[in-house]
C-alpha positions, -999 to +999 in steps of 0.1 A: +132+196-704+125+161-716+121+173-752+155+191-751+172+160-738+156+140-766+168+165-792+203+161-778+201+123-779+189+124-815+218+146-824+195+173-835+209+207-842+228+229-842+199+253-846+202+288-861+174+303-839+162+291-805+131+307-789+126+301-752+090+308-740+084+283-712+082+283-674+104+311-663+120+295-632+138+270-656+153+298-678+188+289-668+182+252-677+167+262-711+196+285-718+221+258-709+204+234-733+202+262-759+240+265-757+244+228-763+221+229-793+237+260-808+267+270-829+285+303-835+259+327-850+229+311-834+203+337-821+187+328-788+155+347-778+142+344-742+107+358-739+089+375-711+119+387-691+110+422-682+080+412-660+064+446-658+097+460-645+097+437-615+132+424-624+145+457-611+125+459-580+142+448-548+110+433-535+103+413-567+110+378-556+084+356-572+096+326-592+090+341-626+109+373-617+138+352-603+138+331-635+140+363-656+169+376-635+186+342-639+183+345-676+201+379-676+227+364-653+233+335-676+236+356-707+258+382-689+282+356-675+287+333-705+316+346-725+302+329-757+271+351-756+265+387-766+231+399-756+206+426-747+170+431-736+143+448-756+112+461-738+078+459-755+045+476-747+011+464-757-024+456-746-011+433-719+011+460-703+048+459-708+073+431-709+100+422-733+126+397-744+163+391-742+182+383-774+217+369-775+240+358-803+264+329-798+300+339-806 
């Protein structure tokens, strides 16, 4: 979070691509910063948001799952974003990422 504030203070950006792969409970904060550091056409990728499907389970309430849900809520509620989620499958099980484009 400190690095993002520093980028803003330094008038860095806007950026064409923003990749978020950090502590999941802070996803809404990272997305908020991403919007400040973006422009129309910026692609924002938020990694590890499928959480082995736990985002859909009613009993999935750990902080990482809640952070993933918050990312979807943020993307879905911000009129400047058009996004989707892509599920991936690999040696570590399944997860995925959300990708959104700033309008």
